[in-house]
N, C-alpha and C positions, 0 to 999 in steps of 0.2 A: 594487540591491534586494534580491538575495540578501544582502548584509549588512545590511541594514536588516530584512529577515524574522529571520534568525539573532537579532539582538539581542532582536528580542521574542520569541522561542521560548526563546530560552538566555538570560535576564535578567539570570542571577547569574555566567554564565560568561564568563570570558577567551579569545580565539578571534581565528583569523585566517584567512582563504582563500587560495587559490593557484589561478589557475586555469591551465588546457591550452592557450589560445591568447586571444586576440583576434579581434575581427569589427567591420567597419565597420559604420557605422550604414545600418541597415535592413538589414543582413544577417541570415538566419534561423540557426538549428540544431536538428535534428533527434538530435543528440549531441553535446553538450556535457558537459565534467567539470570539476569544481573540488576540491579538497583541503582540507579541515577540518581545522586543528591546534587542538587544546583544551587550554589549560595545565592546568585541575585535573581533578576525576573526570571519565572517561567516561561517554559516553552510554547510559545504563540499558538502555532499550529503543530500536532503531533502527527499527521498524516503525510505534511510536506517534510516532518523530520525525521520521520521513518524512511521516505523514499531517497532524503539526500544519504543518507547512513549507507542506505544498500547499495547506492550509486559507489560509495567510495571506500567498502568494506572489498576484502579480499574476496575472489568467488567460490571460496570456501565455507563461508561463513554468509549469512543472512540474517536479518533481524524479521522475524513473523509477526510480533505484536508488540504494543505498548501502551501500558494501563498507569494512570493516576494511583497514587496510596497516600493515605495520610501518613504524619508525621509519627503516627506509633508502631508505623509496621516495621518490622527488621526482617528481611530475605533471608537470614540466617536462622534466627529464632523462629518465624513461623512457617518455618518448611515443615513440611507434614508428612510427606511420601516421596521416597524416591524410588523409580524403576529402572532396574539397570537388565541389559539383553545382550547376551553374549551368544555371537551367531557361529556354529562351526559344522564342518562337513566330516566326512571319514571315506575311506576308500581309497577310492584312485585321486591321483592329485588333479586340484583345481586349475581352470583356466586362470593364468597369471593374473587378471585384471581383477580376481577377487580378493587378491592378497591383501588391500586397504581394509576390508569389510569384513572379513569370514577367516576364523584358521580353520586350517585343513590339516587332518590327520591320515597318514597315507596308512593302512591299515583298518584291521578290522575294531569295531568297539561294540561293546554289551549293551546298546543302546535302552532295551527294555530293564535292565540292572540299574543303571545311569538312571532312568527315569524314576525308578525307584526311590533310591538313595537320594535324589533330590529334595525329596519330600522332609527329611530327617533333618534338615537344616533349619525349617519352618520352627516356628517358637522362640523364645529367651534361652540362649545357650553364651558359654566363654568360649567367643573364637580367638583366643590368642595361640592357637595353631595358625589361623588364619590371617597372620598379616607379619609383614617384617619390621624387626627392631622397634617395637612399640618402646614407646615414652613411659617414665614412671606415673602419669595423671593419665594416661590413656586407659579411656573405658572399653573393656575386654566384652562384658557382657553388652550383647546385643539382641535385638529382637527384629525377628525375619517376618514377617506378616505370609507370604509367601514366596515358592519358589518351588518351579516347575519345568521340566526342558519339553517342549511342543516342537513339533515339524515348523519350520521357519514361515512365517506368512508377514514378517515385518519388511524386509527388504528384498525386491526380485529385480533382476535383471537377464538379460539374456545368456551371459555368460556364466553364470552363476551353475553349479551344478542340479542334477535334474531333483535331489531331494537334499535339504540339508535341514540345519536344526535351531532352535533358540532355548539358550534357559533364561529364564524369567526371574528375576528376584527382585523383590517390594520390601520396603523398610523405610525408619524413619532416617536413618543414616549409618555410615558404612564405614571402615578403615583402611587405610593403605592396603593395597592387594588383597580386601579381602574377596571382591567379586573373582575377580581373576584365580585366586587361590582354592575357592571353591570349587571353579570350574577345572581348574587343575586337580583337586583330588578325583572329580567325578570322571575324568578322562585317565587317570591313575586305575581307579576302579574298573572301568568300561576296557579297559586293556590286562587286564589281571593281576596290576601290581599293587593293587590294596583290594580289602576284603569289606563288606558291610560292617561287621565287627571293630574294623578300624576306624571306620569315618564316626563310628556313633560312639567310637570311645576319644575320637580327636577334640568331639566337643564339650568333653569332660574339665571339669576346671584343673585338675591336678593330671590332665593327661600328656603321656611320651612321645605321643605320636607326632610327627615332624611330616611337614605337608614339603615335599620337595619340590614340587612342579607349579610355576607359576604361569599360567596361561598367556601367550601374547594377547598383548594392547590392543592389536589392531582389532580384535573380533570384538572388543568390548563397546557396547554406547550406552549414553543415558539417552531413555527411552520417553522418559515423563515425569514430570514434577508434579507435586500438590502443595497449597498453601492454605494455612488456616485463615 
């Protein structure tokens, strides 16, 4: 949709775009980023260009800021940190309008145990149990700088449940399904289907633990990006 819109806004320009990351279907982003390369003349009025983009983008996409960068900047190589948030609730069934934004687990969860276990993912670990069909060159050793479950203060709506929660995960980069499988493991722990020791074992290089639950994409959102 970005490319289609840019072709309309810049009909005579030759350009390409490069995104800072990819997300699964149904995953949202409060702060995503892409780099725009223009081969011909630079954009004369960035403010006007931003307004024209927003006038022609679909209603579920909004450009919030634009900055010039020099030729040495690369949006992928200079990505310093990403924070993902997974929104969820449990107990009673949510209002149907919650479905695009928040996962809902009907029944009890041991939220205190889940909060304690979330900290186990912090640091450098082998996350081979937390991705799907990794390629031979996939970097399985990843570092998570912060992982914690808090009460949801990120999104609010009058149809949201009275109490909901947010898993905050921050790191330099993540593998396919990694955040959703971390959330899945914590949900299984909260249900009593996994133990704390199994979570610890799942982060070892020689682990035999298999995480079988991938949390739905609709609860996940890319919250914040930082660049060098």
